BAFI-561800 format. One record per atom (N, C-alpha, C): residue number from 1; residue in one letter; chain; atom name; x, y, z. Coordinates in pm, 1 decimal. Layout:
// residues N
{NUM; "A"; "A"; "CA"; {X; Y; Z}}
...
END
This chain:
// residues 119
{1; "M"; "A"; "N"; {2753.3; -4046.8; 3296.4}}
{1; "M"; "A"; "CA"; {2793.8; -3991.9; 3168.6}}
{1; "M"; "A"; "C"; {2939.9; -3947.8; 3179.6}}
{2; "K"; "A"; "N"; {3020.5; -3989.3; 3082.3}}
{2; "K"; "A"; "CA"; {3162.0; -3956.1; 3081.3}}
{2; "K"; "A"; "C"; {3184.4; -3821.7; 3014.1}}
{3; "H"; "A"; "N"; {3266.3; -3741.3; 3076.7}}
{3; "H"; "A"; "CA"; {3303.6; -3613.9; 3016.4}}
{3; "H"; "A"; "C"; {3433.8; -3633.1; 2941.1}}
{4; "S"; "A"; "N"; {3443.8; -3572.6; 2827.7}}
{4; "S"; "A"; "CA"; {3566.2; -3583.1; 2749.3}}
{4; "S"; "A"; "C"; {3672.6; -3489.7; 2806.5}}
{5; "F"; "A"; "N"; {3797.0; -3516.9; 2768.9}}
{5; "F"; "A"; "CA"; {3907.7; -3433.3; 2814.1}}
{5; "F"; "A"; "C"; {3888.5; -3288.8; 2767.9}}
{6; "G"; "A"; "N"; {3835.9; -3271.9; 2646.0}}
{6; "G"; "A"; "CA"; {3814.9; -3137.8; 2591.6}}
{6; "G"; "A"; "C"; {3716.2; -3057.0; 2674.4}}
{7; "K"; "A"; "N"; {3612.0; -3124.4; 2725.1}}
{7; "K"; "A"; "CA"; {3512.9; -3054.3; 2806.4}}
{7; "K"; "A"; "C"; {3574.1; -3009.5; 2939.4}}
{8; "H"; "A"; "N"; {3656.8; -3096.9; 3000.3}}
{8; "H"; "A"; "CA"; {3725.1; -3059.6; 3124.3}}
{8; "H"; "A"; "C"; {3820.4; -2943.1; 3101.0}}
{9; "A"; "A"; "N"; {3892.6; -2948.1; 2989.0}}
{9; "A"; "A"; "CA"; {3985.1; -2839.8; 2956.1}}
{9; "A"; "A"; "C"; {3909.2; -2709.4; 2935.5}}
{10; "L"; "A"; "N"; {3792.4; -2716.9; 2873.0}}
{10; "L"; "A"; "CA"; {3711.0; -2597.9; 2850.3}}
{10; "L"; "A"; "C"; {3663.0; -2538.5; 2983.2}}
{11; "Y"; "A"; "N"; {3617.9; -2625.4; 3075.1}}
{11; "Y"; "A"; "CA"; {3576.5; -2577.6; 3207.1}}
{11; "Y"; "A"; "C"; {3693.4; -2514.8; 3283.1}}
{12; "L"; "A"; "N"; {3809.5; -2576.1; 3274.5}}
{12; "L"; "A"; "CA"; {3928.4; -2522.9; 3341.6}}
{12; "L"; "A"; "C"; {3966.1; -2386.7; 3284.9}}
{13; "A"; "A"; "N"; {3966.5; -2376.2; 3151.9}}
{13; "A"; "A"; "CA"; {3999.0; -2248.5; 3087.8}}
{13; "A"; "A"; "C"; {3896.2; -2141.3; 3123.8}}
{14; "G"; "A"; "N"; {3768.8; -2179.6; 3127.7}}
{14; "G"; "A"; "CA"; {3664.7; -2084.0; 3166.3}}
{14; "G"; "A"; "C"; {3680.7; -2038.7; 3310.3}}
{15; "G"; "A"; "N"; {3714.4; -2131.7; 3399.5}}
{15; "G"; "A"; "CA"; {3736.5; -2096.2; 3539.5}}
{15; "G"; "A"; "C"; {3854.5; -2002.0; 3557.1}}
{16; "I"; "A"; "N"; {3963.0; -2030.4; 3484.5}}
{16; "I"; "A"; "CA"; {4081.0; -1943.5; 3491.2}}
{16; "I"; "A"; "C"; {4048.1; -1805.3; 3436.2}}
{17; "A"; "A"; "N"; {3974.7; -1799.9; 3325.6}}
{17; "A"; "A"; "CA"; {3936.6; -1670.8; 3267.0}}
{17; "A"; "A"; "C"; {3846.6; -1592.8; 3362.6}}
{18; "L"; "A"; "N"; {3754.0; -1662.4; 3426.9}}
{18; "L"; "A"; "CA"; {3665.0; -1596.4; 3522.1}}
{18; "L"; "A"; "C"; {3743.6; -1542.1; 3642.1}}
{19; "L"; "A"; "N"; {3837.9; -1620.6; 3692.2}}
{19; "L"; "A"; "CA"; {3922.1; -1575.8; 3803.3}}
{19; "L"; "A"; "C"; {4006.4; -1455.2; 3763.5}}
{20; "A"; "A"; "N"; {4063.3; -1459.5; 3643.0}}
{20; "A"; "A"; "CA"; {4143.8; -1347.2; 3594.1}}
{20; "A"; "A"; "C"; {4058.9; -1220.4; 3582.0}}
{21; "A"; "A"; "N"; {3936.6; -1236.6; 3533.9}}
{21; "A"; "A"; "CA"; {3846.7; -1121.0; 3521.5}}
{21; "A"; "A"; "C"; {3808.1; -1066.6; 3658.5}}
{22; "L"; "A"; "N"; {3787.7; -1154.2; 3756.2}}
{22; "L"; "A"; "CA"; {3755.1; -1110.4; 3892.4}}
{22; "L"; "A"; "C"; {3870.4; -1033.0; 3954.5}}
{23; "V"; "A"; "N"; {3993.0; -1080.5; 3933.5}}
{23; "V"; "A"; "CA"; {4110.8; -1010.1; 3985.1}}
{23; "V"; "A"; "C"; {4124.2; -874.4; 3916.6}}
{24; "A"; "A"; "N"; {4104.7; -871.5; 3784.6}}
{24; "A"; "A"; "CA"; {4114.7; -744.9; 3710.6}}
{24; "A"; "A"; "C"; {4007.0; -646.2; 3755.7}}
{25; "A"; "A"; "N"; {3886.4; -695.4; 3778.9}}
{25; "A"; "A"; "CA"; {3778.7; -607.0; 3825.9}}
{25; "A"; "A"; "C"; {3810.5; -553.1; 3965.8}}
{26; "T"; "A"; "N"; {3866.0; -638.0; 4052.0}}
{26; "T"; "A"; "CA"; {3903.5; -593.5; 4186.3}}
{26; "T"; "A"; "C"; {4010.8; -484.9; 4178.3}}
{27; "M"; "A"; "N"; {4110.7; -508.4; 4094.3}}
{27; "M"; "A"; "CA"; {4218.0; -410.3; 4078.2}}
{27; "M"; "A"; "C"; {4162.2; -277.9; 4023.9}}
{28; "W"; "A"; "N"; {4075.3; -287.1; 3923.4}}
{28; "W"; "A"; "CA"; {4018.6; -165.9; 3864.1}}
{28; "W"; "A"; "C"; {3934.9; -88.0; 3965.5}}
{29; "L"; "A"; "N"; {3849.7; -160.1; 4040.5}}
{29; "L"; "A"; "CA"; {3766.6; -92.9; 4140.6}}
{29; "L"; "A"; "C"; {3852.0; -28.4; 4249.6}}
{30; "W"; "A"; "N"; {3951.4; -102.1; 4296.4}}
{30; "W"; "A"; "CA"; {4040.0; -47.0; 4399.4}}
{30; "W"; "A"; "C"; {4106.7; 80.4; 4347.4}}
{31; "N"; "A"; "N"; {4167.7; 70.6; 4229.8}}
{31; "N"; "A"; "CA"; {4243.2; 184.3; 4175.8}}
{31; "N"; "A"; "C"; {4153.2; 301.4; 4137.3}}
{32; "A"; "A"; "N"; {4026.6; 273.8; 4108.2}}
{32; "A"; "A"; "CA"; {3934.5; 382.0; 4073.3}}
{32; "A"; "A"; "C"; {3878.3; 451.1; 4197.1}}
{33; "L"; "A"; "N"; {3866.9; 378.9; 4307.6}}
{33; "L"; "A"; "CA"; {3799.0; 433.6; 4424.6}}
{33; "L"; "A"; "C"; {3890.7; 466.1; 4543.1}}
{34; "I"; "A"; "N"; {3969.0; 372.0; 4584.7}}
{34; "I"; "A"; "CA"; {4043.1; 383.7; 4710.9}}
{34; "I"; "A"; "C"; {4143.5; 499.0; 4712.1}}
{35; "P"; "A"; "N"; {4226.8; 517.7; 4608.2}}
{35; "P"; "A"; "CA"; {4321.5; 630.4; 4615.5}}
{35; "P"; "A"; "C"; {4253.2; 766.3; 4631.6}}
{36; "D"; "A"; "N"; {4139.3; 786.2; 4566.7}}
{36; "D"; "A"; "CA"; {4069.7; 915.3; 4577.8}}
{36; "D"; "A"; "C"; {3995.0; 929.8; 4709.5}}
{37; "I"; "A"; "N"; {3937.7; 820.5; 4757.5}}
{37; "I"; "A"; "CA"; {3857.1; 828.2; 4879.6}}
{37; "I"; "A"; "C"; {3943.4; 829.8; 5004.4}}
{38; "I"; "A"; "N"; {4037.9; 735.1; 5014.7}}
{38; "I"; "A"; "CA"; {4116.2; 720.1; 5137.8}}
{38; "I"; "A"; "C"; {4257.4; 774.8; 5122.6}}
{39; "G"; "A"; "N"; {4308.1; 777.9; 4999.9}}
{39; "G"; "A"; "CA"; {4442.6; 827.2; 4978.0}}
{39; "G"; "A"; "C"; {4548.1; 717.5; 4978.6}}
{40; "W"; "A"; "N"; {4506.5; 591.4; 4977.9}}
{40; "W"; "A"; "CA"; {4602.5; 481.1; 4971.9}}
{40; "W"; "A"; "C"; {4652.0; 466.0; 4829.3}}
{41; "K"; "A"; "N"; {4761.5; 392.1; 4811.8}}
{41; "K"; "A"; "CA"; {4820.9; 373.1; 4679.5}}
{41; "K"; "A"; "C"; {4736.5; 281.3; 4591.9}}
{42; "S"; "A"; "N"; {4759.8; 291.2; 4462.2}}
{42; "S"; "A"; "CA"; {4701.2; 196.8; 4367.2}}
{42; "S"; "A"; "C"; {4769.6; 61.9; 4385.0}}
{43; "I"; "A"; "N"; {4701.3; -44.9; 4341.2}}
{43; "I"; "A"; "CA"; {4758.2; -179.2; 4355.1}}
{43; "I"; "A"; "C"; {4780.0; -241.4; 4218.2}}
{44; "T"; "A"; "N"; {4868.8; -340.7; 4215.4}}
{44; "T"; "A"; "CA"; {4896.5; -412.8; 4091.6}}
{44; "T"; "A"; "C"; {4799.9; -530.3; 4079.6}}
{45; "Y"; "A"; "N"; {4806.6; -597.6; 3964.5}}
{45; "Y"; "A"; "CA"; {4722.4; -714.6; 3940.2}}
{45; "Y"; "A"; "C"; {4747.8; -822.4; 4045.6}}
{46; "W"; "A"; "N"; {4874.2; -850.1; 4075.0}}
{46; "W"; "A"; "CA"; {4907.9; -956.4; 4170.0}}
{46; "W"; "A"; "C"; {4871.6; -917.8; 4312.8}}
{47; "Q"; "A"; "N"; {4877.8; -789.9; 4345.7}}
{47; "Q"; "A"; "CA"; {4830.8; -746.0; 4476.6}}
{47; "Q"; "A"; "C"; {4679.4; -763.9; 4488.2}}
{48; "A"; "A"; "N"; {4607.4; -739.2; 4379.4}}
{48; "A"; "A"; "CA"; {4462.9; -761.2; 4380.0}}
{48; "A"; "A"; "C"; {4431.9; -909.7; 4396.6}}
{49; "A"; "A"; "N"; {4511.2; -996.6; 4332.0}}
{49; "A"; "A"; "CA"; {4492.4; -1141.3; 4348.6}}
{49; "A"; "A"; "C"; {4517.0; -1180.5; 4494.5}}
{50; "G"; "A"; "N"; {4622.8; -1126.9; 4553.9}}
{50; "G"; "A"; "CA"; {4651.6; -1154.4; 4694.9}}
{50; "G"; "A"; "C"; {4541.4; -1103.0; 4785.8}}
{51; "L"; "A"; "N"; {4485.9; -988.0; 4752.7}}
{51; "L"; "A"; "CA"; {4375.9; -932.4; 4831.4}}
{51; "L"; "A"; "C"; {4253.6; -1022.9; 4826.2}}
{52; "L"; "A"; "N"; {4222.2; -1075.9; 4707.9}}
{52; "L"; "A"; "CA"; {4108.9; -1168.3; 4695.5}}
{52; "L"; "A"; "C"; {4133.0; -1297.0; 4773.8}}
{53; "I"; "A"; "N"; {4256.4; -1347.3; 4771.7}}
{53; "I"; "A"; "CA"; {4288.8; -1467.3; 4849.4}}
{53; "I"; "A"; "C"; {4272.3; -1438.6; 4998.0}}
{54; "L"; "A"; "N"; {4321.7; -1324.1; 5042.7}}
{54; "L"; "A"; "CA"; {4309.3; -1285.9; 5183.9}}
{54; "L"; "A"; "C"; {4162.2; -1273.2; 5224.1}}
{55; "I"; "A"; "N"; {4082.7; -1210.1; 5141.4}}
{55; "I"; "A"; "CA"; {3939.6; -1195.2; 5169.9}}
{55; "I"; "A"; "C"; {3872.2; -1332.3; 5177.3}}
{56; "H"; "A"; "N"; {3909.8; -1421.1; 5087.0}}
{56; "H"; "A"; "CA"; {3852.1; -1556.1; 5088.8}}
{56; "H"; "A"; "C"; {3892.0; -1631.0; 5215.6}}
{57; "L"; "A"; "N"; {4017.5; -1617.0; 5257.7}}
{57; "L"; "A"; "CA"; {4061.6; -1685.2; 5379.2}}
{57; "L"; "A"; "C"; {3989.4; -1633.1; 5502.5}}
{58; "I"; "A"; "N"; {3963.2; -1503.7; 5505.6}}
{58; "I"; "A"; "CA"; {3898.0; -1444.0; 5622.6}}
{58; "I"; "A"; "C"; {3746.9; -1464.2; 5618.6}}
{59; "F"; "A"; "N"; {3685.2; -1438.7; 5505.2}}
{59; "F"; "A"; "CA"; {3539.2; -1438.3; 5497.2}}
{59; "F"; "A"; "C"; {3480.0; -1550.6; 5414.0}}
{60; "G"; "A"; "N"; {3557.8; -1640.3; 5360.3}}
{60; "G"; "A"; "CA"; {3509.8; -1743.2; 5269.7}}
{60; "G"; "A"; "C"; {3401.7; -1831.2; 5328.1}}
{61; "H"; "A"; "N"; {3414.9; -1868.9; 5454.8}}
{61; "H"; "A"; "CA"; {3315.4; -1957.5; 5515.6}}
{61; "H"; "A"; "C"; {3183.3; -1887.8; 5539.9}}
{62; "I"; "A"; "N"; {3184.1; -1756.4; 5545.1}}
{62; "I"; "A"; "CA"; {3059.4; -1682.4; 5566.3}}
{62; "I"; "A"; "C"; {2983.6; -1668.8; 5434.3}}
{63; "A"; "A"; "N"; {3055.7; -1635.4; 5330.8}}
{63; "A"; "A"; "CA"; {2990.2; -1609.6; 5203.7}}
{63; "A"; "A"; "C"; {2941.1; -1736.3; 5135.2}}
{64; "R"; "A"; "N"; {3007.5; -1845.7; 5158.6}}
{64; "R"; "A"; "CA"; {2972.0; -1968.3; 5088.8}}
{64; "R"; "A"; "C"; {2961.5; -2083.6; 5188.3}}
{65; "P"; "A"; "N"; {2843.9; -2105.9; 5245.7}}
{65; "P"; "A"; "CA"; {2829.4; -2216.2; 5339.9}}
{65; "P"; "A"; "C"; {2849.5; -2350.2; 5270.9}}
{66; "S"; "A"; "N"; {2884.7; -2450.3; 5347.8}}
{66; "S"; "A"; "CA"; {2909.2; -2582.0; 5289.9}}
{66; "S"; "A"; "C"; {2778.7; -2643.9; 5240.8}}
{67; "L"; "A"; "N"; {2791.6; -2744.4; 5157.6}}
{67; "L"; "A"; "CA"; {2675.4; -2812.7; 5102.0}}
{67; "L"; "A"; "C"; {2590.9; -2872.3; 5213.6}}
{68; "N"; "A"; "N"; {2654.9; -2927.1; 5317.0}}
{68; "N"; "A"; "CA"; {2580.4; -2985.7; 5428.0}}
{68; "N"; "A"; "C"; {2493.3; -2881.6; 5497.2}}
{69; "D"; "A"; "N"; {2543.4; -2759.3; 5512.1}}
{69; "D"; "A"; "CA"; {2463.7; -2653.2; 5573.6}}
{69; "D"; "A"; "C"; {2340.9; -2621.8; 5489.3}}
{70; "R"; "A"; "N"; {2358.7; -2615.0; 5357.8}}
{70; "R"; "A"; "CA"; {2246.1; -2585.3; 5270.5}}
{70; "R"; "A"; "C"; {2142.3; -2696.4; 5273.2}}
{71; "Q"; "A"; "N"; {2187.3; -2820.8; 5274.0}}
{71; "Q"; "A"; "CA"; {2093.0; -2931.4; 5280.4}}
{71; "Q"; "A"; "C"; {2021.1; -2930.9; 5414.5}}
{72; "H"; "A"; "N"; {2092.9; -2895.7; 5520.3}}
{72; "H"; "A"; "CA"; {2035.1; -2892.6; 5654.0}}
{72; "H"; "A"; "C"; {1928.4; -2782.7; 5662.4}}
{73; "E"; "A"; "N"; {1957.7; -2664.6; 5609.6}}
{73; "E"; "A"; "CA"; {1864.4; -2552.1; 5615.0}}
{73; "E"; "A"; "C"; {1742.2; -2576.2; 5527.0}}
{74; "K"; "A"; "N"; {1758.5; -2655.0; 5424.7}}
{74; "K"; "A"; "CA"; {1650.4; -2678.6; 5330.1}}
{74; "K"; "A"; "C"; {1528.4; -2740.8; 5398.5}}
{75; "H"; "A"; "N"; {1550.9; -2816.6; 5501.2}}
{75; "H"; "A"; "CA"; {1442.5; -2888.3; 5566.3}}
{75; "H"; "A"; "C"; {1405.8; -2828.9; 5702.5}}
{76; "L"; "A"; "N"; {1435.1; -2703.3; 5723.2}}
{76; "L"; "A"; "CA"; {1406.2; -2637.6; 5850.3}}
{76; "L"; "A"; "C"; {1257.1; -2639.5; 5881.2}}
{77; "H"; "A"; "N"; {1174.6; -2610.9; 5782.4}}
{77; "H"; "A"; "CA"; {1029.6; -2610.6; 5806.0}}
{77; "H"; "A"; "C"; {979.7; -2749.1; 5845.4}}
{78; "E"; "A"; "N"; {1043.9; -2852.0; 5791.6}}
{78; "E"; "A"; "CA"; {1004.8; -2988.2; 5827.2}}
{78; "E"; "A"; "C"; {1042.5; -3020.5; 5971.3}}
{79; "M"; "A"; "N"; {1157.3; -2966.2; 6016.9}}
{79; "M"; "A"; "CA"; {1199.0; -2990.8; 6155.4}}
{79; "M"; "A"; "C"; {1103.5; -2924.5; 6254.2}}
{80; "M"; "A"; "N"; {1047.7; -2811.0; 6215.1}}
{80; "M"; "A"; "CA"; {960.6; -2736.9; 6306.5}}
{80; "M"; "A"; "C"; {814.7; -2782.4; 6297.9}}
{81; "H"; "A"; "N"; {782.9; -2865.5; 6199.8}}
{81; "H"; "A"; "CA"; {646.3; -2912.9; 6183.5}}
{81; "H"; "A"; "C"; {605.0; -2996.1; 6305.6}}
{82; "G"; "A"; "N"; {491.6; -2964.1; 6361.4}}
{82; "G"; "A"; "CA"; {440.8; -3038.1; 6476.5}}
{82; "G"; "A"; "C"; {487.2; -2983.5; 6610.2}}
{83; "M"; "A"; "N"; {570.5; -2879.0; 6609.3}}
{83; "M"; "A"; "CA"; {616.5; -2820.5; 6735.9}}
{83; "M"; "A"; "C"; {513.4; -2719.8; 6785.6}}
{84; "S"; "A"; "N"; {507.3; -2708.9; 6916.8}}
{84; "S"; "A"; "CA"; {421.3; -2605.7; 6973.8}}
{84; "S"; "A"; "C"; {489.3; -2469.8; 6954.8}}
{85; "R"; "A"; "N"; {418.0; -2363.6; 6984.0}}
{85; "R"; "A"; "CA"; {473.3; -2229.1; 6967.7}}
{85; "R"; "A"; "C"; {596.1; -2209.8; 7056.3}}
{86; "D"; "A"; "N"; {591.5; -2257.1; 7180.6}}
{86; "D"; "A"; "CA"; {705.6; -2244.3; 7271.5}}
{86; "D"; "A"; "C"; {824.3; -2327.1; 7223.7}}
{87; "E"; "A"; "N"; {797.8; -2446.1; 7172.2}}
{87; "E"; "A"; "CA"; {906.1; -2529.9; 7120.4}}
{87; "E"; "A"; "C"; {972.1; -2464.0; 6999.4}}
{88; "K"; "A"; "N"; {891.6; -2401.2; 6914.6}}
{88; "K"; "A"; "CA"; {946.6; -2330.4; 6798.7}}
{88; "K"; "A"; "C"; {1033.5; -2214.3; 6842.7}}
{89; "R"; "A"; "N"; {988.2; -2138.4; 6942.4}}
{89; "R"; "A"; "CA"; {1068.5; -2027.0; 6994.5}}
{89; "R"; "A"; "C"; {1203.1; -2074.9; 7046.1}}
{90; "E"; "A"; "N"; {1201.6; -2181.0; 7125.9}}
{90; "E"; "A"; "CA"; {1325.4; -2234.3; 7181.8}}
{90; "E"; "A"; "C"; {1416.1; -2287.4; 7070.8}}
{91; "F"; "A"; "N"; {1358.1; -2353.7; 6973.9}}
{91; "F"; "A"; "CA"; {1433.8; -2404.9; 6861.0}}
{91; "F"; "A"; "C"; {1502.2; -2290.6; 6786.8}}
{92; "I"; "A"; "N"; {1428.2; -2183.4; 6760.7}}
{92; "I"; "A"; "CA"; {1483.8; -2068.3; 6689.4}}
{92; "I"; "A"; "C"; {1591.2; -1999.7; 6773.8}}
{93; "R"; "A"; "N"; {1569.7; -1987.6; 6903.4}}
{93; "R"; "A"; "CA"; {1671.8; -1928.0; 6991.3}}
{93; "R"; "A"; "C"; {1802.2; -2006.4; 6986.6}}
{94; "R"; "A"; "N"; {1791.1; -2139.7; 6992.6}}
{94; "R"; "A"; "CA"; {1911.9; -2221.8; 6986.9}}
{94; "R"; "A"; "C"; {1983.1; -2205.3; 6853.1}}
{95; "R"; "A"; "N"; {1906.8; -2201.4; 6744.3}}
{95; "R"; "A"; "CA"; {1967.3; -2184.7; 6611.5}}
{95; "R"; "A"; "C"; {2034.9; -2048.8; 6597.8}}
{96; "M"; "A"; "N"; {1969.6; -1943.9; 6647.3}}
{96; "M"; "A"; "CA"; {2028.1; -1810.3; 6640.2}}
{96; "M"; "A"; "C"; {2154.1; -1801.2; 6724.8}}
{97; "R"; "A"; "N"; {2151.9; -1860.8; 6841.1}}
{97; "R"; "A"; "CA"; {2269.9; -1861.2; 6928.5}}
{97; "R"; "A"; "C"; {2386.0; -1929.0; 6856.4}}
{98; "R"; "A"; "N"; {2356.2; -2039.7; 6790.4}}
{98; "R"; "A"; "CA"; {2459.5; -2112.3; 6717.4}}
{98; "R"; "A"; "C"; {2514.1; -2028.9; 6601.9}}
{99; "L"; "A"; "N"; {2427.0; -1957.1; 6531.5}}
{99; "L"; "A"; "CA"; {2471.1; -1876.1; 6419.1}}
{99; "L"; "A"; "C"; {2552.5; -1755.1; 6463.2}}
{100; "C"; "A"; "N"; {2522.0; -1701.8; 6581.4}}
{100; "C"; "A"; "CA"; {2587.3; -1580.0; 6627.0}}
{100; "C"; "A"; "C"; {2721.5; -1604.2; 6695.7}}
{101; "E"; "A"; "N"; {2741.8; -1723.0; 6747.4}}
{101; "E"; "A"; "CA"; {2868.3; -1747.4; 6816.7}}
{101; "E"; "A"; "C"; {2979.7; -1768.6; 6716.0}}
{102; "H"; "A"; "N"; {3100.2; -1735.2; 6755.3}}
{102; "H"; "A"; "CA"; {3216.7; -1755.9; 6669.9}}
{102; "H"; "A"; "C"; {3261.4; -1899.6; 6687.6}}
{103; "D"; "A"; "N"; {3245.1; -1976.4; 6583.3}}
{103; "D"; "A"; "CA"; {3269.8; -2120.1; 6591.3}}
{103; "D"; "A"; "C"; {3416.7; -2149.4; 6563.8}}
{104; "T"; "A"; "N"; {3485.1; -2199.2; 6664.8}}
{104; "T"; "A"; "CA"; {3625.1; -2236.3; 6649.8}}
{104; "T"; "A"; "C"; {3642.6; -2385.4; 6670.3}}
{105; "R"; "A"; "N"; {3534.5; -2460.1; 6664.2}}
{105; "R"; "A"; "CA"; {3539.8; -2603.9; 6687.8}}
{105; "R"; "A"; "C"; {3582.6; -2677.8; 6563.3}}
{106; "D"; "A"; "N"; {3624.9; -2802.2; 6581.8}}
{106; "D"; "A"; "CA"; {3662.2; -2885.0; 6468.0}}
{106; "D"; "A"; "C"; {3535.1; -2940.6; 6402.4}}
{107; "P"; "A"; "N"; {3545.3; -2989.7; 6278.6}}
{107; "P"; "A"; "CA"; {3426.0; -3036.7; 6205.6}}
{107; "P"; "A"; "C"; {3350.9; -3149.7; 6273.9}}
{108; "Q"; "A"; "N"; {3421.8; -3241.5; 6346.1}}
{108; "Q"; "A"; "CA"; {3351.9; -3351.6; 6411.5}}
{108; "Q"; "A"; "C"; {3262.8; -3301.0; 6524.1}}
{109; "S"; "A"; "N"; {3310.7; -3203.7; 6602.8}}
{109; "S"; "A"; "CA"; {3225.3; -3151.8; 6709.1}}
{109; "S"; "A"; "C"; {3111.1; -3070.0; 6650.5}}
{110; "E"; "A"; "N"; {3134.5; -3007.8; 6534.4}}
{110; "E"; "A"; "CA"; {3028.0; -2933.1; 6465.8}}
{110; "E"; "A"; "C"; {2916.9; -3028.7; 6423.2}}
{111; "A"; "A"; "N"; {2954.4; -3144.1; 6366.9}}
{111; "A"; "A"; "CA"; {2854.6; -3242.1; 6324.3}}
{111; "A"; "A"; "C"; {2777.5; -3295.9; 6444.0}}
{112; "K"; "A"; "N"; {2846.6; -3319.8; 6555.0}}
{112; "K"; "A"; "CA"; {2781.3; -3370.1; 6675.7}}
{112; "K"; "A"; "C"; {2683.0; -3265.5; 6728.6}}
{113; "R"; "A"; "N"; {2722.6; -3138.4; 6725.2}}
{113; "R"; "A"; "CA"; {2636.5; -3030.5; 6773.5}}
{113; "R"; "A"; "C"; {2511.7; -3019.2; 6686.2}}
{114; "R"; "A"; "N"; {2526.2; -3036.1; 6554.7}}
{114; "R"; "A"; "CA"; {2412.1; -3031.0; 6464.4}}
{114; "R"; "A"; "C"; {2313.3; -3143.2; 6496.5}}
{115; "D"; "A"; "N"; {2368.2; -3260.2; 6526.3}}
{115; "D"; "A"; "CA"; {2280.9; -3372.5; 6560.1}}
{115; "D"; "A"; "C"; {2201.6; -3343.7; 6686.3}}
{116; "E"; "A"; "N"; {2265.3; -3275.9; 6782.4}}
{116; "E"; "A"; "CA"; {2195.8; -3241.4; 6906.9}}
{116; "E"; "A"; "C"; {2082.4; -3142.0; 6881.6}}
{117; "V"; "A"; "N"; {2107.0; -3044.9; 6792.0}}
{117; "V"; "A"; "CA"; {2005.3; -2945.1; 6760.6}}
{117; "V"; "A"; "C"; {1887.0; -3009.5; 6690.6}}
{118; "D"; "A"; "N"; {1915.1; -3106.5; 6604.5}}
{118; "D"; "A"; "CA"; {1808.6; -3172.2; 6528.3}}
{118; "D"; "A"; "C"; {1716.0; -3255.1; 6618.7}}
{119; "E"; "A"; "N"; {1766.5; -3301.6; 6729.4}}
{119; "E"; "A"; "CA"; {1683.8; -3387.4; 6816.0}}
{119; "E"; "A"; "C"; {1580.3; -3312.4; 6893.0}}
END
């Protein structure tokens, strides 16, 4: 199904409006809470936008896993089907170890590691 230019423009405008509202809410919350609680200065709209960008750069991969991760997790029960209790324990230990370590690997080694876990 083809989307018209107007529909794309509407989605773009809605996304920009949503982003602007998120920045404004961040600025309002910061200015309402932080100066009174910690004593730091109030921030401007653009500082709030920069703060959101910084937060996304630092924590973005944690808050929003990639589509491949979601598809992979969706079938976890299927991967464990037919395993003995000990095999399930070991499988869960390996998965938890992977989730807890700080991953600094490139995406290709990440994909290879996922394939190893699935086997």
